[in-house]
C-alpha positions in Angstrom: 173.7 77.3 173.7 173.5 80.1 176.3 175.9 78.7 178.8 177.7 81.3 180.8 181.5 81.5 180.6 181.7 80.2 184.2 179.6 77.1 183.3 181.6 76.5 180.2 184.8 76.8 182.2 183.5 74.2 184.7 182.5 71.9 181.9 185.9 72.1 180.3 187.6 71.5 183.6 185.6 68.3 184.2 186.3 67.1 180.7 190.0 67.9 181.1 190.1 66.0 184.4 188.4 63.0 182.7 190.9 63.1 179.9 193.8 63.3 182.3 192.5 60.1 184.1 192.1 58.3 180.8 195.6 59.3 179.7 197.0 58.0 183.1 195.2 54.7 182.6 196.5 54.4 179.0 200.1 55.1 180.2 199.7 52.4 182.9 198.5 49.9 180.3 201.4 50.8 178.0 203.8 50.2 180.8 202.2 46.9 181.7 202.3 45.8 178.0 206.0 46.7 177.7 206.7 44.7 180.9 204.8 41.7 179.6 206.5 41.9 176.2 209.9 41.8 178.0 208.8 38.7 179.9 207.7 37.0 176.7 211.0 37.9 175.0 212.9 36.5 178.0 210.9 33.2 177.9 211.4 33.0 174.1 215.2 33.4 174.5 215.3 30.8 177.3 213.3 28.3 175.1 215.6 29.0 172.1 218.6 28.3 174.3 217.0 25.1 175.7 216.2 23.9 172.1 219.7 24.7 170.9 221.2 22.8 173.9 219.3 19.6 173.1 221.5 17.0 171.5 220.8 14.5 168.8 219.8 11.9 171.4 217.2 14.1 173.1 213.8 12.5 173.5 211.3 13.5 170.7 208.8 14.8 173.3 211.4 17.2 174.7 212.4 18.4 171.2 208.7 18.9 170.4 208.1 20.8 173.6 211.1 23.1 173.2 210.3 23.7 169.5 206.7 24.6 170.4 207.9 27.1 173.0 210.1 28.8 170.5 207.4 28.9 167.8 204.7 30.1 170.2 206.8 33.2 171.2 208.0 35.2 168.2 211.0 37.4 168.6 208.9 40.6 168.6 207.2 39.7 171.9 203.8 39.0 170.3 202.0 36.0 171.7 200.8 33.5 169.2 198.4 30.8 170.0 199.1 27.6 168.1 196.7 24.7 168.0 199.4 22.0 167.9 199.3 18.9 170.1 202.4 18.5 172.3 203.2 15.0 173.3 203.6 14.3 177.0 206.4 12.3 178.5 204.7 9.0 177.6 204.7 10.0 173.9 201.0 10.5 173.5 199.5 13.8 172.4 
């Protein structure tokens, strides 16, 4: 390579600008992920409270729905997709 120091400096500046843009995008995505994890934790806590508040006479469909909500949102904020049929109000899946 016979690039001049000025050309090398320009190339490094462009690469540094590109890396700075990528880092800013990564920081934005991390922030969005933290916000989303907070929302999932809030929904999990609400579902757990709802499940805990259901009494012994609660309809089976409501118990199943509340239990599914708690199981599909683990405490660490990770979203889990469960392939479990949830009965509707009429009792069918």
